[in-house]
C-alpha positions, 0 to 999 in steps of 0.5 A: 529411529534416528533422526538421520533415518528421516534424512536418508534418500528424502533430499528434495526433488523437482516432484516434492519441492518447488519455489512459491510463486503467486504466478501460480496461483493465476495459472491454477485459476486460468486452467480450471476457471478460463470463462469466469471474469476476472476483471471488469472495467467499465464496459470491458471484461476479461476473462481468467483465460483471457487474463492469464493470455495477455499476461503471457503476451506481456511477458513476451512482449518484455523478453523480446526487449531484453527484460530478464532477470534482475532487471526492474520494470516500472509502471505509472498506471492506475486501477487498471487492467495493464495494472493487474497484467503487469504484476504477472507478465513482469515477474513471468520474466524473472523481472522486478515490478516497480509500481510508482506513486501517482500521487509523487511530484517529478523529482521523488519519482525520477529518484525512484526509476533512477534508483531501481534502474528501470529499463521499462516505464509503462504509463497511464496517459493521464500522468504524462505531464508528471511522467515528462518531467520526471523523465527529464530529470531522470538519468535513466532512459528506460524504453517508454510505453504509453497506455490510452485507456479504452474506457477513459471518461469523456467527463474526467476530471483530468485531460489524457496527456501526450503520448510520451513512449514510441509504442503504445501498450495494446499493440505492444501486448498484441504483437506478442506470443500468448504461448511464451514459456514464462520463468518460473523463479529459480529460488522463491527467494528472487525479487518479484517487486519494488516498493518505495517508503515515504522517507523519513530523512533524504530519499526513500528507501526501496523495499524488495518483496520475494515469490514466496511472500506474495505467494503467501500474502495471497493465502494470508489475504484470503483467510483475513478477508473471508474470502470464499469462492469468486469474491468480488473485489473492488479496487478502491486501494491504490494498487500502486499501494504495497502492490494494492497489499498484494491483493492483485495476486490474492483474487487468483486465489480463489477465482475472485473478480477485480472491478477496476476503479481509477477514481474514488468517487461515491456513485461510481463506488456504490454503482459498483457494488450493487451492479456487480454484487461487490463482497470486498474491498479495502480503503482508508478513512477516506473512502468510508467518508466518502460512501457514508456522506455520499448525496442520497442520489448517488447511494444504491441499495444493496443486499450483500454485506460488503467486507471493508478492510481498512488498515488506517487509523481505527475508526470510531465507534459512530462510524463503525455503526453507520457503516454497519447500517450501510451494510459494511463489515469493517476488518481492522487491519494494521502492516507497513510496507515493509511487511508487504502490506497489512501482516495483523488483523483484529481478530473479532471474537463472538463474545465481543459482540456482546459488549457495550458501544465504547467497550466494542470500540476499545476492542476494536481500536486495538491492531490486532494478532498476526497474519495466518503467514507471519510467524511471530508478532510482539512488543520489545523493549527495542533497547534490551530486546526484551518483551514488555509486559503484556498490560496493555500500558507499558510501551515498547517497538512493535516487531515482525519476524516471518516469510511475509517480512522484506528481503530489505533495502536495496542498495542500502546494506546499513539500514537493512541491518538496522531494520532487522538487528537482534533478528527481527524486522523493527517497525519504529511504531510504539505499542503495548501487548495486551494480556490476551497477546493483541498488540496497540499502537499508542505512538510512531517513533518514526513521525510518519502521519497516514492521511487518507492511507498514504505515509508522509513524513513529518521531516519532509514537511518540517524541511520545506516549511524551513525553506521559507525565509521567516521561519525560524523552527518549524513542527509537523504532527498530525491531527485526527481527522474524521474524513483522512484519518490523519492530516498534517498540522504545522507549529510554526515559530517566526523570525524576528521581525518576520511576517507570514500567514497560516495561508502563504505558509500552506501555499508556500508548501504547496510549491514544494511538496505534493499536496497531499502531503502539505499543511492543512493547518498552521499555526503561528506561536511559541514552541514548546521544547525542553531545556536542551532546546528539543522540540516536545511533539508530544504537547504539540500532538494534544494541542493539534486535537483542539486547533 
């Protein structure tokens, strides 16, 4: 029989083909488990039925203000219920969801609001001082909605700021229609979210996600994290970071419970794990350090094994052993903003348990194999686009291909074309392919430093250092750190006759950069250079280990 026979009269139609969207995950959970607890926030409990209703009300409120397909709705929110509602309510109108990094400075936030052409901004009062400055700098004038968290603790380290908008979030949501006719994407390729990279040169790039990728990540995260029915997920990972690795959409697949956490504190984490039966969480090495190094008075015992997903530098064997003893199973992931967060998982094999400690650590240090929702993962020579030998030694560039790769960069066709050259997404990360198909990172060609799960551009820090009148040359590299994974370490040469102390230079950077981007160490010394005058960063990376 010819192929034509299998096509004749077998066209796509509404009965057999619908666009994929993660919004359907929540709709199903609300219909099947309406009374199950979807969100825990302090003393507040929200069922799946109410989660769905409030998301619809938010969508209705936005639609009444003229928000529709192609519009951008920005939020400056912590890990709180409105952040979860916005992940669903915003795309229910056909609009695109932009979650701002709460740790950034006003100038960068203003750029993102302008570049994304934000029409609405929902902002937590904790961040009012920063947002007020960003709005002064921004060209766009969005409708501003304030969130006044009723669970905000009286002894909070950061007092609430002033209200900035014309309406309170609760009033905005409560006034609208719980029967709102939400909008399915016409095409699963429609944009659902906008995330900004840290930017290696100049301004950050806007990474655009589509409904299809977000929906598939829901299934893939469940598989990679080993989530059964009704998992309980603790929000230590910021939801602004790659849309919380897409877990705000993921939990509904298995009707799981979101346990909100505004600040990562040891006692709050142990209390949540023990009181709510937390089964999963995600975080950087700093979260592991916080848990392991907590005072005994802050620790709580718990019966369940908690899966800890981490996607930063692989933890050393001693940390893995300590985490296991404390009741945590570490799951090593890898990905980028451009791949919806994690797209690679270190699939652990049972036979590796019999290996010695150093051998197990060597296996755990590898980033791993592709997610179930990623079609291909490889290491190629970026010049020839030929695969490197799978020998665990030959360096190449890690490249991705599949449905959980971004649509591209907003308003930046040149950067998009460069990223997708040759039919692959070029990560900029250098790595090797092992004989068993597992990849392992060896270096970052983009010189991005990952500290506490946040990306820091070495070039941005260098630019800040160069603004000091005493600096003749500067180079910033990653210094390994047990607590943060990596921290920026600066090496500087001073101009003849000029004097500047390391403390002075660190303080100078604090006046120009967000605090987490500033170097923790500054070394004043002659910089190693090639014959053409290029600074040899590979030499400095080795020196940084001894600083």
